[in-house]
N, C-alpha and C positions, 0 to 999 in steps of 0.2 A: 275681436282678436284670440284666436285660440294658441296656447303654448303647452307643450309637450316637453317636460322636464324629464331627465332620465331618473332623477332622485324623488322628486314631490309626486309626480303625475303630469294630470290633465289640469288646465285652468282656463279661464276664458278672463281676458283683460281688456277693458274699455276704459273711457274718459280718461282722464289726466294721467293715468299710468301708461296707456297705450299710447299715447302722443309722445311721452317722455322716451317709449322704448324707442320708437321711431325716429326719435331726434339724432341729430350729427352727434353729440357728444358720448350718448349712448350705443349707438351703432359702429363709431370708433374701435371700442372695447371686444369687437369681434375680431379683431386684428391684433391684440396684445395677450400673450400668452400668458398666463397665471404664474407659471414656472420661470419666467426670466428668460434666461439661455436656454434653459432645460431642452426646449422642442429642437433646438438645432444640433445637439449632440443626443438624442433620443426621439422619434418622431413619435413615440406612443405617449411622449409627455405633453398633452396638447389641449388641454384645459384652457377655456380664454377666461380673460376677466368678463366679457359679456355672460356666459354661462353661469358665471359664479354671481354676478349681479343680480341676474334675475332669480339664482337661485335663492339669494337672501332676503329678496321681496318676496318670496313664494313660503319662505319658510317663516317669516314673520306674520302672513297672511294666515298660514295655517295654525298658528299659536294664538290668533286673535287680535293681532296687531293693528292697529288704527290703520287708515289710508294715508295720514302723514308719514306714518313709521314706515310703511310700505315704501313712499316716495323717498323719504332719507336712506332706506335699505337699499332701494336700487342705484340710488345716486352716491353711495358712499366712495365708492373707488373713481368716479367719474376722472379724477385727476391723475391717476396713475399713467405716468409717462411709458413710451414703448419700451418693452422688456423689463417693465415692472420693479422689483427691487435691484435688479442690476445696478441701475442709476444711483442706488442709494452707496453701492461700491465704487462706482466713478467717483464721487463726491467724498467717499468715506465717511459717510453719515451713518455711525454706529447703532441710532435708534431706528434706523430704516423705515423714516416717516416723511421722505422727501415730499413722497405726493398730497401729505397732509398739509404740510407747507405754502404748497401752490394751488391749495383746494378752493379757496375763496375767488383767488383771480381766475382760476378755469370758467368757475362757475359764473361769476359776473360777464365773462368775454364770451359767453355762450348764449344759445337760444333759451337756455333751460328758465332764466326769471319771467322772461316774456310767456312761454307756455305756462307756469305754475300761474302768473297775475291772470292770465284769461279763464283760469278755473277758479279764482277765487283765493289764491293763496300768495302770501309773501315770502319768497323764496329764504330770506333772512329767519324766519319763523321756523322754517322747517331744515334747514341745511347747516346753519353755522354754529347749532348749540347740540351735539350728539348726544350729550348727559341726560337729554330729556329721553331720550330712544332707550330704554331701556332692555329693549329686547335684544336691538340691533348692537349696541356696545357695552362691552363690561370689562372693567380692567382685569387682566389675567391675575389668578388663575381660576377664574370663574367662566363660566360658558356664556355665549353671545351668538347671535344668528352669523355673523360674520367669520367667529372662530369654527363654529359647529358646519356652517356649510363647505367651506374650503377644505375641512379634513376629510368630511363624508364623500363629497365631490371628487376629489384628488384620488383618494385610496380605493374607492369602488372603479372609478374610471381606470385606476391603472392595476387594478386587478388582486388588492389586499385585503378586500372584503367583500360579502356578497351583499344582494340587495336586499335579501330575506335580512341579515343581520341589521342593515341600515333601518330597514321600515320595523324591525321590533325597536331597535334604539329610539326612533322617533315616536313611536306608542308609547315609551315609557318616559318622555320630557315632560314636564309638567311646569306652569307656570305659576309663581305665588309672587304676588305684588308688581307685576311687570317684570319679573325676571324668570329667566328659564333655569331649569334643575335638573338633573336626574333623579327619579322616583325613588331610586334604592340604589345601595351601594355595588350589586351586581352591575348596573347600567353604568354607574360610575366608573366601576373598573374597565368596562369593555370601551368605553369613550378614550380614558387616560389611554391605554394600550395602543388605539386607533391613534389618538392624537399624536403619541410619541414616534408611530411608524412615519405619520408627515414630516414631522419637524427633526426628528433625528435620522431616519432611513430614507428618505426623501431629499428633504432639504439639503441635509450632511452627506447625501450620496456621493463618492467621489468624483462620477461623471458630472454631477450637477454641480459640484464644486469647481473642476475643472472649467466648464462652460462659462461661469459666473466669472470665474478669474480673468480668461481670456479675453470674452466678450468686455468687460467693464476697463481692461486695459487696451481694448481698441476702440472705445468710446471716448476714452478719457483723452487717447492721443489724438482721435480726429477732432475734438473740441479744441484742444491745445492748437492744432493746426488749423482751426476754422474750416475744416471740411464738413462738420456739422456744426448746428449752431444750436442753441437751447430751446428755441421755438420748434426746432424740427422733432425734438423728443415729444412732441405733443401730437404727433402723428403716429401710424402704426409702426410695429416691428420691420414689415417689409420695407415701409418706407426708409427707414435707416439702414438697413441691409443693402438695399439698394444704392443709395448712397454710398454706401462705403465701398461697395464692388465697383462702381464707378469712377471711383478716384485711382488717380494714377501714382498715388504715394506709394512706393516699396513697402516701407514699414507698415502700413496699414495692408498692404495684401499680404505680407508675410503673416501678420498674426491671424488673417482670416483664413487664410490656408490650413489652419491650426484647431479650427473649429468646424468639426463635422461628424457625422455620425459614424464612423468607424474608429473614432478614438479609444485606445485601450488605456485604462488607468485602474490602481488599485490603492486601498489604504495602507501606508505604511510609515509609521512612526520613526523608525530608525533611518530609511533612506527613501528622503521625498525631497520633491520638487518645488511643491508649494504648500503653504498651510493658511488656513483660512476659518476665523471664527465667525459664528452668526451671534445674531442676537439670540439671547437665552430667552426659548419662550416654554414657560412651564404651564401645567393645566393641573388645577386639584378642585374642583368643583366641590361648592357645598351639597349635602343631602341633608333632606329630612330625617331625623332622629330624635325619637322622645319630645317630639312637639318642638323641637329646636332645627335650625339649619346648622347642620357642623360638616367642616372639611372632611373630605373623602379618606385623607392620610391619616384622619385622627382614628378612622373606623377599618382600616384596612391597609395591613401591612404590606400587600402587593402593591398597592398605588404609590405608598410613602417608600418602597424601594425603587419603583420606577419613574418618581420624579427624582431621587439622589442620583439614579445613573442617568438620566439625561440631564440635569444639571452638570454634573461632572464631565459628560461626553461634550456639552455645548461649550464649557469652558474652556475645556482641552482644546475644542476645534477639530479640525479633519485635516490630517498629513496627507499629501497626494502624491503617489509616484507614478509619473506618464510612463507606460509601456510602449505606446507607439502613438504618435499624432500626424 
């Protein structure tokens, strides 16, 4: 099986990884947009969970991670519901981790344990304890394959960074004791700046905030009225939209009409129609310095300033004024 990835290039995949990629749970991710409601309000915001999952697997491979860690990387987002983190706003889940809470059930109810068993693996050993996969997941503010891939992928695809910059960054990633680090402070500064373009400028873009808010209200109302059910959320974005559009409920239809790509909004702290806070996401990776690993913010005033500004922005939240919808 040949895979061509816009970030990491061409790879040949076979064996258990190929079978997992072709499985229904992984293929379902092609129908789930990474940015939740983003695609509904801006057609350019079109990265999928499938692309990201493949990317995490390839990044782990590129950095020398084991086959087992590549499997964990490929499957780490398998339980994301339709519209990804929109569901966290439906359930007012401030940790934005609903998909993690249902992960075990989604895996057990799928063909994945059987595929892994056929290849000599126990799913519990690989999928139920991410702490052993030190390339895949690290607590913020460190780097990890999940955090690095979605940042590079979104920011490249949405035109904020170049492929040359991406490749330069990847060449300056190093692995120490199974964990990834920028090899110098310049590399750290570039990634910190790029990460905040993702979590502040993109996640908290007023249009993105508007889309999330309206879609979360619509899905919450549809759940309350039994128009959609929890299990429906384990389908694709399109499945949910089709169910909503086929409803004859006037409240649902009224909300849906306000979610489209000609909406015009702006940030306005004084005269606003909605206010939303995201989960605070900060990045401050450790960097090798004088035979030690030291936080980038202690070596760079630029990183320290970017982190302080990002924290303030996230804590204050986004105030959105609707110009036309």
